[in-house]
C-alpha positions in Angstrom: 48.5 -44.0 37.5 49.6 -42.1 34.5 49.4 -45.4 32.2 45.9 -46.2 33.6 44.8 -42.6 32.4 46.3 -43.0 29.0 44.6 -46.4 28.5 41.3 -45.1 29.6 41.4 -42.3 27.0 42.4 -44.6 24.3 39.7 -45.1 21.5 38.2 -48.5 21.2 39.9 -51.0 18.9 37.1 -51.1 16.4 36.9 -50.7 12.7 34.9 -47.5 12.8 37.2 -45.8 15.5 40.4 -47.0 14.1 39.4 -46.1 10.4 39.6 -49.6 9.1 36.2 -49.4 7.4 36.2 -50.6 3.8 36.2 -47.7 1.4 35.4 -47.4 -2.3 36.7 -44.8 -4.6 35.7 -44.6 -8.2 38.4 -45.1 -10.9 37.5 -42.3 -13.4 38.1 -43.3 -17.0 36.8 -41.9 -20.4 34.1 -44.7 -20.5 32.6 -43.3 -17.2 33.2 -39.6 -17.5 32.1 -39.0 -21.0 28.7 -40.6 -20.7 28.2 -38.9 -17.4 28.8 -35.4 -19.0 26.6 -36.4 -21.8 23.9 -37.1 -19.4 24.3 -34.1 -17.5 24.4 -31.8 -20.5 21.1 -33.5 -21.8 19.5 -33.0 -18.4 20.4 -29.3 -18.1 19.5 -28.5 -21.6 16.3 -30.4 -21.5 15.3 -28.6 -18.2 16.2 -25.3 -19.9 14.4 -25.7 -23.1 11.3 -26.9 -21.0 11.5 -23.9 -18.8 12.0 -21.5 -21.9 8.9 -23.0 -23.8 6.6 -23.1 -20.7 7.6 -19.4 -19.8 6.2 -18.3 -23.2 2.8 -19.2 -22.2 2.9 -17.0 -19.1 1.0 -13.7 -19.5 2.1 -10.6 -17.6 0.4 -7.1 -17.5 2.4 -4.3 -15.9 1.4 -0.7 -15.2 3.3 2.1 -13.2 0.9 4.6 -11.4 3.4 6.6 -9.5 2.0 9.9 -8.6 3.6 13.0 -10.6 4.0 11.0 -14.0 1.6 12.2 -16.7 0.2 9.2 -18.5 -2.8 8.3 -20.5 -3.3 5.0 -18.6 -4.0 6.6 -15.3 -4.9 9.8 -13.6 -2.7 9.3 -10.5 -0.8 12.3 -11.3 -3.4 14.2 -9.3 -2.4 12.6 -6.0 0.9 14.4 -5.8 0.1 16.8 -3.0 -2.5 14.8 -1.3 -2.0 12.3 1.4 -4.9 10.1 0.3 -6.9 10.3 -2.9 -8.6 8.2 -5.4 -7.1 7.6 -8.9 -7.7 4.7 -11.6 -5.6 2.8 -14.2 -7.2 1.9 -17.5 -6.1 -1.0 -19.7 -7.6 -3.1 -22.4 -7.1 -6.8 -22.9 -7.2 -7.9 -26.6 -6.6 -11.4 -25.6 -8.1 -13.7 -22.8 -5.9 -13.5 -19.9 -5.9 -17.1 -18.8 -6.6 -18.1 -15.2 -6.2 -18.1 -12.3 -4.9 -14.6 -12.4 -2.6 -13.2 -9.6 -2.5 -9.6 -8.9 0.6 -8.0 -7.3 1.7 -4.5 -6.1 5.4 -3.6 -6.7 7.9 -1.2 -5.3 11.2 0.0 -6.5 14.2 1.6 -4.9 12.9 0.3 -1.6 15.7 -1.7 0.4 13.6 -4.0 2.8 16.9 -5.9 3.0 18.6 -3.1 5.0 19.9 -4.7 8.3 18.6 -1.8 10.6 15.3 -2.0 8.9 15.1 -5.8 9.1 15.7 -6.1 12.8 13.3 -3.2 13.7 10.8 -5.7 14.9 9.8 -7.6 18.2 9.3 -11.2 17.3 7.9 -11.8 20.9 5.2 -9.4 20.3 4.4 -11.0 16.9 4.2 -14.4 18.4 1.4 -13.2 20.8 3.4 -12.7 23.9 1.4 -10.0 25.8 4.3 -9.3 28.3 6.2 -7.5 25.3 3.1 -5.6 24.4 3.9 -3.1 27.3 7.6 -3.4 27.3 8.7 -3.7 23.4 12.3 -4.6 22.7 14.9 -1.9 21.9 15.2 -3.1 18.4 12.0 -1.3 17.7 13.5 2.3 18.2 12.4 4.8 17.1 8.9 3.1 16.7 9.0 1.6 20.2 6.8 4.2 21.9 4.7 7.1 20.7 4.9 10.9 21.7 3.1 10.1 24.9 5.3 7.1 25.8 2.6 4.5 25.0 4.0 1.2 23.7 3.4 0.7 20.1 2.0 -2.8 18.9 3.2 -4.0 16.5 6.5 -2.0 17.0 9.4 -1.6 14.6 10.2 0.1 11.3 8.9 -3.0 9.3 5.4 -3.0 10.6 5.1 0.9 10.5 6.0 1.0 6.9 3.2 -1.4 5.9 2.0 -0.9 2.3 -1.6 0.5 2.6 -2.8 1.3 -1.0 -6.0 -0.5 -1.6 -7.3 -1.6 -5.1 -10.7 -2.5 -6.7 -10.9 -4.0 -10.4 -13.8 -3.1 -12.6 -14.8 -4.6 -16.0 -16.5 -2.0 -18.4 -19.4 -3.7 -19.9 -21.8 -1.8 -22.0 -20.6 1.6 -20.3 -21.3 0.2 -16.9 -18.7 -1.0 -14.3 -18.8 -4.5 -13.1 -16.7 -5.4 -10.2 -14.2 -8.3 -10.5 -14.1 -10.3 -7.1 -10.7 -10.5 -5.3 -9.7 -13.4 -3.3 -7.4 -12.5 -0.4 -7.2 -15.9 1.5 -4.2 -17.8 1.9 -1.8 -15.3 0.0 0.9 -15.6 2.7 3.4 -18.2 3.4 2.0 -21.2 5.2 4.8 -21.2 7.8 4.1 -17.5 8.6 0.4 -18.0 9.1 0.5 -21.4 11.1 3.9 -21.4 12.9 5.6 -18.0 13.0 2.9 -15.5 14.0 0.3 -15.7 16.7 -2.4 -13.5 17.8 -2.8 -13.0 21.7 -5.4 -14.9 23.6 -8.7 -13.2 23.5 -9.9 -11.3 26.5 -13.5 -11.7 27.3 -14.0 -13.1 23.7 -12.5 -9.8 22.2 -9.2 -9.4 20.5 -9.3 -5.6 20.8 -9.1 -5.8 24.6 -5.9 -8.0 24.4 -4.3 -4.9 23.0 -5.4 -2.6 25.9 -2.8 -0.1 26.8 -1.1 -0.1 23.4 -1.4 2.2 20.4 -1.1 1.6 16.6 1.8 2.2 14.6 2.4 5.9 13.6 1.8 5.7 9.9 -1.3 3.2 10.3 -4.9 4.5 9.8 -6.2 1.7 12.1 -5.1 -0.6 14.8 -3.9 -4.1 14.1 -7.0 -5.6 15.4 -9.1 -3.5 12.8 -7.2 -4.2 9.7 -10.0 -6.1 7.9 -13.4 -4.7 8.8 -15.2 -7.2 6.5 -13.6 -10.5 8.1 -13.1 -10.7 11.8 -10.8 -13.8 11.4 -8.5 -11.8 9.3 -7.3 -9.4 11.9 -4.3 -9.0 14.2 -1.0 -10.5 13.4 -2.6 -13.2 11.2 -3.9 -10.4 8.7 -2.9 -11.8 5.2 -1.7 -8.4 3.9 0.3 -7.9 7.1 2.0 -11.3 6.8 2.9 -10.7 3.2 4.6 -7.2 4.0 6.4 -8.7 7.1 8.0 -11.3 4.7 10.9 -9.0 3.6 12.0 -8.8 0.0 15.7 -9.5 -0.9 16.0 -7.0 -3.6 15.2 -3.1 -3.8 12.9 -3.8 -6.8 10.1 -6.3 -5.8 6.6 -7.2 -5.9 4.3 -8.8 -3.3 1.0 -10.8 -3.8 -2.1 -8.7 -3.2 -5.0 -10.8 -4.3 -6.0 -13.7 -6.6 -8.8 -13.8 -9.1 -10.4 -17.3 -8.7 -14.2 -16.7 -8.2 -17.3 -16.4 -10.2 -17.3 -16.1 -13.9 -13.5 -14.8 -13.7 -12.5 -18.1 -12.4 -11.0 -19.0 -15.8 -9.4 -15.6 -16.4 -9.9 -12.2 -17.5 -12.0 -12.1 -20.7 -11.3 -9.5 -23.6 -12.5 -6.1 -22.8 -11.8 -2.7 -21.1 -10.9 -2.6 -17.4 -10.6 0.0 -14.8 -8.4 -0.5 -11.6 -9.5 1.8 -8.8 -6.7 2.8 -6.6 -7.0 4.4 -3.1 -3.5 6.2 -3.2 -2.1 6.4 0.4 1.6 5.1 0.2 4.2 7.8 -0.4 7.2 6.8 -2.4 8.5 10.1 -4.0 10.5 11.0 -0.8 13.1 8.2 -1.4 12.8 8.2 -5.3 10.6 5.0 -5.4 8.0 3.9 -8.0 4.9 2.0 -7.6 3.5 -0.7 -9.9 0.6 -3.2 -10.4 1.1 -6.6 -12.1 -1.4 -9.1 -13.4 0.2 -12.5 -14.1 -0.6 -16.2 -14.3 1.5 -19.1 -13.6 2.6 -22.5 -14.7 4.0 -25.5 -13.1 7.3 -23.6 -12.8 5.7 -20.6 -11.1 5.6 -17.0 -12.4 7.6 -15.3 -15.1 11.2 -15.4 -14.3 13.5 -13.9 -17.1 16.7 -15.4 -15.1 15.7 -18.9 -14.6 14.5 -19.8 -18.2 17.7 -19.7 -20.0 19.9 -20.5 -16.9 20.0 -24.4 -17.1 21.0 -24.3 -20.6 24.4 -22.6 -20.1 25.7 -25.4 -17.7 24.7 -28.0 -20.2 26.5 -26.6 -23.2 29.9 -26.5 -21.5 29.4 -30.2 -20.4 28.9 -31.3 -24.0 31.7 -29.0 -25.2 34.0 -30.8 -22.6 33.0 -34.1 -24.0 33.4 -32.9 -27.4 37.0 -31.7 -26.9 38.0 -35.0 -25.4 36.4 -37.0 -28.0 37.8 -34.8 -30.7 41.4 -35.5 -29.6 41.0 -39.2 -29.4 38.8 -39.6 -32.6 41.3 -37.4 -34.8 44.1 -39.5 -33.5 42.4 -42.8 -34.7 41.3 -41.1 -38.0 44.7 -40.0 -38.6 46.3 -43.4 -37.9 43.9 -45.0 -40.4 44.7 -42.5 -42.9 48.5 -43.0 -42.6 47.9 -46.8 -42.9 46.2 -46.2 -46.2 42.7 -47.2 -44.9 39.6 -45.4 -45.9 39.0 -42.6 -43.3 36.3 -40.6 -45.0 33.5 -42.7 -43.5 35.0 -42.4 -40.2 35.5 -38.7 -40.4 31.8 -38.4 -41.4 30.5 -40.4 -38.5 32.6 -38.5 -36.3 31.3 -35.1 -37.5 27.6 -36.0 -37.5 26.8 -35.8 -33.7 28.7 -32.3 -33.5 26.7 -31.0 -36.5 23.6 -32.0 -34.5 24.9 -30.1 -31.5 25.6 -27.1 -33.6 22.1 -27.0 -35.3 20.6 -27.3 -31.7 22.7 -24.5 -30.3 21.7 -22.3 -33.4 18.0 -23.2 -32.7 18.3 -22.4 -29.0 20.1 -19.0 -29.7 17.6 -18.0 -32.5 14.6 -18.8 -30.0 16.5 -16.7 -27.4 16.9 -13.8 -29.8 13.0 -14.0 -30.6 12.3 -14.0 -26.9 14.5 -10.9 -26.4 12.6 -9.1 -29.1 9.4 -10.0 -27.5 10.4 -8.9 -24.3 11.4 -5.6 -25.6 8.1 -5.2 -27.2 6.2 -5.9 -24.0 8.2 -3.5 -21.9 7.7 -0.8 -24.7 11.2 -0.6 -25.7 12.5 -0.7 -29.2 14.8 -3.8 -29.6 17.4 -2.4 -32.0 20.4 -4.3 -30.7 21.9 -5.1 -34.2 21.5 -1.6 -35.6 22.9 -0.3 -32.4 25.9 -2.7 -32.5 26.4 -1.8 -36.3 26.3 2.0 -35.5 28.7 1.5 -32.7 31.2 -0.4 -34.9 31.1 2.4 -37.5 31.8 5.0 -34.8 34.7 2.9 -33.5 36.1 2.7 -37.0 35.8 6.4 -37.5 37.5 6.8 -34.1 40.3 4.6 -35.1 40.9 6.5 -38.4 40.8 9.7 -36.5 43.3 8.4 -33.8 45.7 7.5 -36.7 45.3 11.0 -38.3 46.0 12.7 -35.0 49.1 10.6 -34.3 50.5 11.2 -37.8 49.8 14.9 -37.2 51.6 15.0 -33.8 54.5 12.9 -35.4 55.0 15.7 -38.0 54.6 18.5 -35.5 57.3 16.7 -33.4 59.6 16.6 -36.3 59.1 20.3 -37.3 59.9 21.2 -33.8 63.0 19.1 -33.8 64.1 20.9 -36.8 63.4 24.2 -35.3 65.4 23.4 -32.2 68.3 22.4 -34.4 68.1 25.8 -36.3 68.1 27.6 -33.2 71.1 25.7 -31.9 72.9 26.6 -35.1 72.0 30.3 -34.7 73.1 30.5 -31.0 76.4 28.8 -31.9 77.0 31.3 -34.7 76.2 34.2 -32.4 78.5 32.9 -29.7 81.5 32.4 -32.2 80.9 35.9 -33.5 80.9 37.4 -29.9 84.1 35.5 -29.0 85.7 37.0 -32.2 84.9 40.4 -31.4 86.0 40.0 -27.7 89.4 38.6 -29.0 89.8 41.7 -31.3 88.8 44.1 -28.4 91.3 42.5 -26.1 94.1 42.9 -28.4 93.4 46.7 -28.7 91.3 47.0 -31.9 89.0 49.4 -30.6 87.9 50.4 -34.2 86.3 46.8 -34.4 83.9 47.6 -31.6 80.7 46.0 -32.5 77.9 48.5 -33.3 75.5 46.8 -30.9 77.6 48.0 -28.0 77.1 51.7 -27.2 80.1 52.1 -24.9 83.3 50.5 -23.9 81.8 49.4 -20.5 78.8 47.6 -22.1 81.2 45.8 -24.6 83.4 44.8 -21.6 80.4 43.4 -19.6 79.3 41.5 -22.7 82.7 39.9 -23.2 83.0 39.0 -19.5 79.7 37.3 -19.4 
C-alpha cells in the first residue's frame, strides 16, 4: 500500500515536470555588453533631453491666496476672521498663455496620505449600496452619525473635508469684466467615474429621495445630491469635484484639477491682458498651518510641468556610457601601449581613441550648461534670486576664515598649555624647597637647638605639630 501511495504522488515523467526543457543562457562578452550599454545610454539621454526641451515650452502661473498674508496680488487677507467671503487675485499676462489651459487649486501641509484619514470612508456607500446609507461602517467614526444619531452620507473624514472654495475668472477689457468660461466635464479619472463610484438607483425618478433618512456631512453647505445646481447629471457620488477630491494625494503639498479652459474664444489659450480671479473663500487652512494656491498651466505630450522627471533619465544614461568608457579605456590603452613598445606609430590610434570621449565630454558640458540655465529660469519664476555661485564663493571664504581662526586658537591653546606646564614645574620646585627647609628646621629642633626655632612658629607646640605633620 505504501509503495502505491508513493507512486501515485510521483510527478509525471515529462520534460516539464522533470525540468529537462532546453534552456539558453547568454554568454556575456565585451562585444555584447558594450553595445548594449551604449544603446541604453543613448536611449536614456535621448529621452532626458527630449523631456527637458519639451518642458521648456510648458507655461505655469502660480498664485498664493492664503488669508492673512498681505499682498498686492490679492485682497484675501480680509477673509481671516470670516467663515465665507469674496476676494480676488489679480494678475497680468504679458505673453499669450497657450491653450488648452488647465486650472488647479493647491494645498500645502495637508496629509491626505495619513492612514486613519485615508480609511475613513465607506466604499459600499460610494458604490451606491443603500443598505449602508442607514448603517455606515465603523471606519467613518467620528463622521458616521451626526449629533442626533442620523447617518451621514457620504460618511468619513475624506468626504467631510472636501475642498469647497469656488472660482470665477474674468478678463478685464476696457475697464469691463468679461467672464472666461470654465469646463468642468471629465476632470476626474475615467475609472473613478465609470467603475469605482456609483449613484444609488432613483426613487420615483428623484435622486434626492434615494438619500431619505440621511444627512449631509458636517462641513458641507449642501447635500451630496445638490452639489451642482446648474447640471443635474453632475450630482451625487458622480460629481466631478467630489471624485477629484476623493482621489487622495500622496504628498502633503499637492494640486488638484478644478477646471479646463477649452471653450469659446479662449479655446486656444488666454490672450495678453489683465485678469481677475474671483474666489469664494470658504476652506480654512490656518488651523493646521496650510496654504492655498491656484495654478494655471498648459500641457504637452509628456504631461504637465515636472521638475523631477525632466533631468532624471539623463543620469542613468551617463553612468552607462562611463562604464563603457572605463572598460574600453583599459583595453584601448593596452593596445596603444603595446604598439608604442613595438615602435609603431600610436599617435593616430590615440587620437581616434580620444575622439568619441571628447564628444561625450562636450555633450555633458552642453547638458550641464542647459541645466544651469534652467535652474536660473526656475529661480526667476518662483521669485527667488538665483545666486548659487556667489553664495558658494562667500561660503568658501567663510570656511577659509574659519580654518585660519581655528589654527590661531589651536596655537594659542598650545602656548597656554606650555605656560601652565612651566608654572606647574616652578610650583613643584617651590614646594620641594619649602619641604627641605622644614625638614632641616625640624632636625635642629629635635637635637635641642631651640634657638633655631623658625619665626613662623609662635610657640613650641605649633612647631611640634608642624614637624609631626
